[in-house]
Each structure stands twice: as C-alpha cells, then as structure tokens.
N, C-alpha and C positions, 0 to 999 in steps of 0.2 A: 620519424614523422609519418603518420598514416597517409596512405595514398588517397587521392581524390577519386571517387567512383567514376568510371568511364563507361557510360551506357553504350552498348553496341546498337541498340535500337531504343531511342527515348520513349517510344510508345509502350515498350514492354517493361518499363521501370515504374516502381511506385513513386508517389509524390516525394517522399523523404529523400531517397538517394538522388533523384533527379535534381532536387533543390540544392544539393551539395555539389553538383557538377560545376567545376571551375571555381568553387568558393574560395580557394586559397591561391588561385593563379590568375583570375580575371577580375578587372574592375570596369564598371560601366560608367560612362561619363554622359551626362545629359544637361541641357540648359534648363534652368528653373528661375523663377522670379522670387527673390528673397529680399524682404524689406524694401520693395519697390525697385530693385535693380536686378538685372540679368546676371546670374553667376552660373558656374558649371558645378553641378553636384556629382560627387563620386560615390558609387555604391558597390558593395561586394556582389558576387553572383547571386547570393541568397536575398539580396535587397537591403541588407544592412547599410545604413548611411555611413560613409567613411569620412566625408568632409566636403567642403566647397572651396572653389578657387575662383579668382576674378576672371580668368579666361581659359580657353580650351588648352592652349599651349602649356600653361602652368599646371593644369590638371594632369596632362599627359606626363610631364616631368615628375610630378608627385607620385603617380602610379609606378613609373619605371624605377624610381628610387626605392620603392617598397617591393620590387620584383613582381609587380602585377602587370599583366598584359592589358593595356587600355583598349576599350571598345566603345565606340560611339553609339548612343541611343538617340534616334531622331523622333 
C-alpha cells in the first residue's frame, strides 16, 4: 500500500499532495441537517463523503471500525 504523503511544511506543498494528507487514515465528522434532521456526516480527508450516522458516538465507532482516526469539525 502506498504511503500517504507527509508534508514537512504544508505551505511548501502543492495542492494535490496536501489534499491526500491523511486521506487513508483520518475521517472528519461534522453535524449536518439532512431531510430536516440533524445527523453526523463522515468525510475522508479529501472531502469525499463516506456516510452519515444518527449521532456522534455511532459515527466515531464507524470510523474506528474502518481503522480511521475520527476528527471533529465544528
């Protein structure tokens, strides 16, 4: 499996490698309104939607099951 790029200084990286930073190891969780109800949306580091869960705790468990480090977005 290819290694995820690890920028030593993000300002020195082009947009493409920086977009991949954490793409296979990190998932971002944020609250969104979907069909009139508040759910937790899970996205990969590059912004790709991975799914939604009813609550934050379930979203965290889903990330951990997929070997992703959950991060909250406020």
